[in-house]
C-alpha angles and dihedrals in degrees: 000000000000125000111229117198112212118200107235116193114212113210125175114260123240126250131191121259108254091224107042106008098240114150109253139165111264116269133169093266096039088219127122120244094253093054092043091053091051092052103038127055108202091186093062110131094018112116111245097190133043135183118229121198115212127183112217093197101054096023092231135132125230114245109192138266097032117323136098118216130195110224135174118236114276092014125135 
């Protein structure tokens, strides 16, 4: 009798998302990406608005704390 080695591929099983029931690969939260996005805001604490001071006379922008810089439009 001959021994035949079969290649068995092990793949992680799927579980259901604990919020919506969609089959997903297991992860630490056991939540699908869509549900995770609706619950967690990764931009929390990041300012979404900024004030820019521009001098019309010298065409420069204020760079805090105390300097004025001349910059082209769309520059860094």
